[in-house]
N, C-alpha and C positions, 0 to 999 in steps of 0.2 A: 503493500499499499503507501502511495506518493503522501507527501508530507502535503500539506494545505501551500498552494503559492497563490498571489493573486496578481495576474498580468498588468495589471493598471496601476501597481504599487507606485510608481514612479509620477504617474498622471495625478495621483491621490496626493502626494508630496507635493509636486507644483501646484498643483489648487491651494492647496494648505498655505502654499508659500505667497502664491496670490491673494490670498484671503488676509495674511498676516498684514503685507505690505498695504491693502486699502484701508484697513482697521488704524494699520499707524497715521495713514495720512489723514483719516478723520478727525483722528485725536489732533494731531496737528493744526488742522484746520479749526477746531474746536478751542483750543486754547491760543490759537489768532484772535477769535472772537473774545474770547474772556480778556486776553491784554486790549484790545482795541475798546472793551466796554471798560476797563479800567482805566486806560488815556483817557477817555470819553469825561468819565465821573471826576479825574483829575483836574480837567479843564473846566469842568464845570465849577467844583468847589473852588480853585484860583480866580474864575471871573465873579464867584460871591465873594470872595475874601473880598479883592479889590474894589467890590461896589460897598459892602461895610465898611472897609478902609476909609473909603472918599465918602462915607454919609457921616461918619465918626468925627473927622476934620472940621474944625470950627469954621476954618477958612481956607480955601483951595487956590492954588496960582495957577494960572494958565499953562504953566509947563508940566505942573501935576494932572492935570486935566485933560492935555493933550496923550502922555503919558499913560493914562487910563482909558482914554478913545482908543488908541493903537493897541494894548492890550486888549480893550472890546471887539473891537475889529478883530485882531488875531484871533480870539476866541471864539466869536462868531464863526470864521473862516476853517477853524480848526474845526470845531463841533461837526460842520457840513462834510468836512472830507471823511471824519470818522465815522457816521450816520453811513456815507458813501461806500465807504470799506468794508464796515458792519454789515450793509446789507450785500455788497457782491461776498461775503463769507459766508453768510447764511444760505445763498444759492450755491454757493462749492460745497458746504456741507452736506444740502438738500441731495445736490449731483450726486457728492460722494456717498452719502446715505445708501441709494441705489445700488453704486458700483458695490459695495460691503455686502448688501442684500445678495446682489447678483453671484459676487464670488460664494457669499455660505449657499445658494442655491447648489454651484457647482461643484462643491466638495461633498454637500448631503447628497448628491447624486450618483456619485462615485462612492462614497461609505454604503447606501444603501444595494449597489450593486455588489460592492466586495461582501456583505453581509448575504446576499441572495445567494453567490458562488460559494458562500463558505458553507451554508446552509444545504448546498447539493452536493458540495463535498462530503460533509456529514453523514449525508443521508449515502450516497454511494457508498463511503468507507463501512459505514452500517450495512450494507447488502454486502460487500464484499466479505466483511468480519462473518456473516450470515452464513455464505456460501463455502468458506473454509471452516465453519464449524461442522455445517452439516454431509460436508464431504470426509473430516476426521472421523464424522460417528459412522459414515456410510462404511469406512477404511476400519475401522474398529470394530466394527458390527460384522464385514467378512471376513476378518480373521477368527474373531470367535466362534461364527458359524458358514464353516467351509463350504 
């Protein structure tokens, strides 16, 4: 009786590697989205702090107002840039999640095929063992009853 050997083992390994890579890319995109969200929160906090400082000052000079205005304009531009980046990342994450799901389906497909082949091998091996046992019993019976 031959040992079980799945001829598509390398395909299963390759599909597993594809799944690992797809999951790693999805994780990287999620990390990038978290970093962009943190940057957005930081920009918002800086703008709020600048407004609070300006509101607390009894008198503000023209230079201070100009610095605040430049900071406000920069913050608004940065918020728009980060919002666009976050939207782009969300779209990429959605697309990558589809790739991950497809890779998982590919792995599951080959795994199910392997399970079916293993079950067929087990059935064949059991049948072969039954045949050997029957032949052995017949041979023993013939020795006892010539």
